[in-house]
C-alpha positions in Angstrom: 33.2 5.5 21.2 31.4 6.3 18.2 32.9 9.7 16.3 31.2 12.8 15.6 31.0 11.7 12.1 29.9 8.5 12.9 27.0 9.4 15.0 26.1 11.8 11.9 26.1 9.0 9.5 24.0 6.9 11.7 21.7 9.7 12.1 21.6 10.2 8.2 20.9 6.4 7.8 17.9 6.4 10.2 16.7 9.7 8.5 16.7 7.8 5.1 15.2 4.7 6.9 12.2 6.8 7.9 11.9 8.6 4.6 11.7 5.2 2.5 9.4 3.9 5.7 11.5 1.0 6.0 9.2 -0.5 8.7 6.8 -0.7 5.9 8.9 -2.6 3.8 9.4 -5.9 5.2 5.0 -5.9 5.2 5.3 -5.9 1.6 7.6 -8.3 0.7 5.7 -10.8 3.1 2.3 -9.9 1.5 3.9 -10.6 -2.2 5.5 -13.8 -1.2 2.4 -14.8 1.0 0.0 -13.6 -2.0 2.0 -15.7 -4.7 2.2 -19.1 -2.6 -1.3 -18.8 -1.5 -3.3 -16.9 -3.9 -1.6 -16.4 -7.0 0.3 -19.7 -7.8 -1.7 -22.2 -5.3 -1.0 -24.8 -7.6 3.1 -24.7 -7.4 4.9 -25.9 -4.3 5.9 -23.2 -2.0 9.6 -23.9 -2.0 9.6 -23.7 -5.8 8.3 -20.3 -5.6 10.8 -19.0 -3.2 13.4 -20.3 -4.7 12.2 -18.7 -8.4 14.5 -16.1 -9.0 12.6 -14.2 -11.5 10.2 -13.6 -8.5 12.7 -12.5 -6.2 13.7 -9.8 -8.5 10.1 -9.0 -9.3 9.6 -8.4 -5.5 13.0 -6.6 -4.7 11.9 -4.1 -7.9 8.8 -3.7 -6.4 10.0 -2.7 -2.9 12.5 -0.8 -4.4 10.2 1.4 -6.3 7.8 1.6 -3.4 10.9 3.2 -1.3 11.9 5.4 -4.2 8.5 6.2 -4.1 8.3 7.3 -0.5 11.5 9.5 -1.3 9.9 11.5 -4.2 6.5 12.0 -2.0 8.7 13.2 0.9 10.3 15.8 -1.4 7.2 17.4 -2.7 5.4 16.7 0.8 8.5 18.6 2.8 6.1 21.7 3.7 3.2 19.7 4.4 4.9 17.3 6.8 6.4 20.1 8.5 2.9 21.4 9.4 1.4 17.6 10.1 4.3 15.7 11.4 7.1 18.0 12.8 9.0 15.6 14.5 9.1 12.9 11.7 9.4 16.0 9.3 12.5 17.1 11.6 14.4 13.7 11.1 13.9 13.4 7.8 15.4 17.0 6.9 18.6 15.2 8.4 18.9 14.3 4.7 19.4 17.1 2.1 16.7 17.4 -0.8 19.6 16.9 -3.2 20.6 13.5 -1.7 17.2 12.6 -1.6 17.0 12.8 -5.1 20.1 11.0 -6.0 19.1 8.1 -4.0 15.5 8.4 -5.8 17.0 8.1 -9.3 19.8 5.4 -8.4 17.4 3.0 -7.1 14.9 3.8 -10.2 18.0 2.9 -12.4 18.5 -0.4 -10.4 14.8 -1.3 -10.5 15.1 -1.0 -14.5 18.5 -3.2 -14.2 16.8 -5.9 -12.5 13.9 -6.3 -14.9 16.2 -6.1 -17.7 16.8 -9.6 -16.9 12.9 -10.1 -16.7 11.5 -9.2 -19.9 10.6 -5.9 -22.0 7.3 -6.4 -20.5 8.7 -6.0 -16.8 10.8 -3.3 -17.8 8.1 -1.3 -19.5 5.3 -2.2 -16.6 8.2 -0.5 -13.4 8.8 2.1 -15.5 5.1 3.1 -16.0 4.9 2.1 -12.4 7.7 4.9 -11.5 6.4 7.3 -13.7 3.0 7.1 -12.0 4.2 7.6 -8.6 6.3 10.7 -9.5 3.1 11.8 -11.5 1.0 11.7 -8.4 3.5 13.2 -5.9 3.9 16.0 -8.5 0.5 16.7 -9.4 -2.4 14.2 -8.7 -2.1 14.3 -5.1 -3.5 17.7 -4.9 -6.1 17.0 -7.3 -9.7 16.8 -5.5 -10.5 13.0 -5.5 -8.2 12.2 -8.0 -5.5 11.9 -5.5 -7.2 9.4 -2.9 -8.2 7.0 -6.2 -4.8 7.2 -7.3 -3.0 6.6 -4.0 -4.9 3.7 -3.4 -4.5 2.2 -7.1 -0.7 2.6 -6.7 -0.5 0.6 -3.4 -2.0 -2.2 -4.8 -0.2 -2.2 -8.5 2.9 -4.2 -7.2 0.6 -7.3 -6.6 -0.4 -6.9 -10.3 3.0 -7.1 -11.5 2.8 -10.6 -9.7 -0.5 -11.1 -11.2 1.1 -10.8 -14.8 4.0 -12.8 -14.1 2.2 -15.9 -13.0 -0.7 -15.4 -15.4 -3.5 -17.0 -13.1 -6.4 -14.3 -14.0 -9.3 -15.9 -12.1 -12.0 -14.1 -10.0 -11.1 -14.5 -6.7 -7.9 -12.6 -6.9 -9.9 -9.5 -7.9 -12.4 -9.8 -5.0 -9.0 -10.0 -2.7 -8.0 -7.0 -4.6 -11.2 -4.9 -4.4 -11.1 -5.8 -0.4 -7.7 -4.5 0.2 -8.3 -1.5 -2.3 -11.2 -0.3 -0.4 -9.3 -0.5 2.7 -6.4 1.6 1.2 -8.8 4.2 -0.1 -10.6 4.4 3.3 -7.3 5.0 5.0 -6.2 7.3 2.4 -9.5 9.6 3.4 -8.9 9.0 7.1 -5.2 10.7 6.3 -7.0 13.2 4.8 -9.2 14.2 7.9 -5.8 13.6 9.7 -3.8 16.0 7.7 -6.5 18.9 7.3 -4.5 21.5 9.0 -1.6 21.1 6.5 -3.2 20.4 3.4 -5.4 23.7 4.1 -2.4 25.9 4.2 -0.8 23.7 1.2 -3.8 24.4 -1.0 -4.5 20.3 -1.2 -7.7 20.0 -2.5 -9.1 16.8 -0.1 -12.4 15.8 0.7 -12.5 17.3 4.0 -11.3 20.6 2.7 -13.7 21.1 0.1 -16.4 19.8 1.5 -16.0 19.5 5.4 -15.5 16.8 8.0 -19.1 15.5 8.1 -19.0 14.8 4.1 -16.1 13.3 4.5 -17.1 11.0 7.2 -20.0 10.1 5.0 -18.1 9.3 2.1 -15.9 7.1 4.3 -18.8 5.1 6.0 -20.1 4.5 2.7 -17.2 3.0 1.2 -16.5 1.0 4.6 -20.2 -0.7 3.9 -19.0 -1.5 0.4 -16.2 -3.8 1.9 -19.2 -5.9 2.4 -19.4 -7.0 -1.3 -15.9 -8.9 -2.2 -16.3 -10.0 1.1 -19.6 -11.9 0.5 -17.9 -13.1 -2.8 -14.7 -14.3 -0.8 -16.7 -16.0 1.9 -20.2 -17.5 0.0 -19.1 -17.7 -3.7 -15.6 -18.3 -3.9 -14.7 -20.1 -0.5 -11.1 -18.9 0.9 -10.6 -21.9 3.8 -10.2 -20.7 7.2 -9.3 -17.1 6.3 -13.1 -16.5 6.2 -12.6 -16.2 9.7 -10.2 -12.9 9.4 -13.3 -11.5 7.1 -15.9 -12.1 9.8 -13.6 -10.1 12.3 -12.6 -7.8 10.0 -16.3 -6.7 9.2 -16.8 -6.4 13.0 -13.8 -4.3 13.6 -14.9 -1.8 10.6 -18.2 -1.8 12.1 -16.3 -0.6 15.2 -14.2 1.8 13.1 -17.4 3.6 12.0 -18.7 4.1 15.0 -15.5 5.6 16.1 -15.1 7.5 13.3 -18.5 9.6 14.0 -17.2 10.3 17.3 -13.8 11.3 16.4 -12.8 15.2 15.7 -9.1 15.4 16.6 -6.1 14.8 14.8 -5.2 12.3 17.3 -8.3 10.5 17.3 -8.2 9.9 13.4 -4.7 8.7 13.6 -5.6 6.4 16.1 -8.4 5.2 13.5 -5.6 5.3 10.8 -3.4 3.0 12.7 -7.1 0.6 12.8 -6.8 0.4 9.4 -3.4 -0.6 9.1 -3.8 -3.1 11.8 -6.7 -4.6 9.5 -4.5 -4.5 6.4 -1.1 -6.1 8.1 -3.4 -8.8 9.8 -4.6 -9.7 6.3 -1.3 -10.4 5.4 -0.6 -12.9 8.1 -4.0 -14.6 7.3 -3.2 -15.3 4.1 -1.8 -18.4 5.0 -5.1 -19.5 6.4 -6.1 -20.3 2.8 -6.7 -23.5 1.6 -4.6 -23.7 -1.6 -6.9 -26.6 -3.3 -9.9 -24.5 -2.8 -8.4 -21.9 -5.1 -7.0 -24.5 -7.5 -10.6 -26.1 -7.5 -11.9 -22.6 -8.1 -9.6 -21.9 -11.0 -10.6 -25.2 -12.7 -14.3 -24.2 -12.5 -13.6 -20.9 -14.3 -11.2 -22.6 -16.8 -14.5 -24.6 -17.9 -16.6 -21.8 -18.7 
C-alpha cells in the first residue's frame, strides 16, 4: 500500500511529466536520430551515429532544452491554460510555480554543463536557444504573427544543432525543414483558433483575435497549399526514395484537412484538426526510414561539384 506522501509524490511527478509534455520527448529524440542517420549524415554507418557520444549529448541537450521550454511556457500561460485546458491546468498546478522555476533553471544549467564537453559554439547555440524560448514565452508570444513565426522556428531549431554538428549544408535538408516548418506553422494557427477564448481574455494578439476566424482559415489554407513547393522539390528534384509515398499521402491528407477546416467552428473540431496535423508530423518521423541514403549521398556529391 502506498502512503499518502507517496501518492502525493507520484501525483507531482505525473504533473511535472504533463508540464514538460514527456509524451512528446521520445518523438523528438527519435526524429533527431533518424534525421542524423538518413538525412544529415547518410554517408556514415548507422551504428557509428548511434554510438557517437557527442551526438548523444547534443540530442540530450535538445530534449532537455525543449522540456525546460515547456516549463517556462507553462509558467507564463498558467491563466490562459486554466481557461483553454482546465483539466490539464489543474493537473499542472499540483507542482508549484516556485518548483517549476527551480526545475527550469536546473535543467538549463545541466544543458550548459553538457555542452561544455562539445565546444564553445555548442554552449553559445544552446544558450541562445534557451534565451529565445524564454523571450518567446515572456514577450513574443503575445505579439501579432511574431508569436506564430517564432514558435515554429523554435520547434525546428534543434535539428539545426545537429546540422551544424555534421556540417552537411545541402539543399534537400532545407526542403525537408521548410515542409516541417510549414506544418508546424499551420498547427500553431490551428491552436490559435482552438484557444480563441483564452487568447481574448488574456490579450493575446493572434490572427483569429485580430482579424476573425474566416481570415485565419484563409491564411491557413494558403499555407497548406504552400507545402506543395517543398514537396515538389523533394519528390521531383532531389528524390528521397520511398519517402515520396509519405509526401503523396500527406498532400491527400492536407487536402482533406482544408475541407474539414472550412466546416469546423467549435473548439472540439479545431482540436481534431490539431491532432490530424500532429499525426502527419509524427508519421513523417517514422517515414524517414524510407529514404534511400545513397540517393542523398549522390545528391550531395552533385551539389559539391558546383
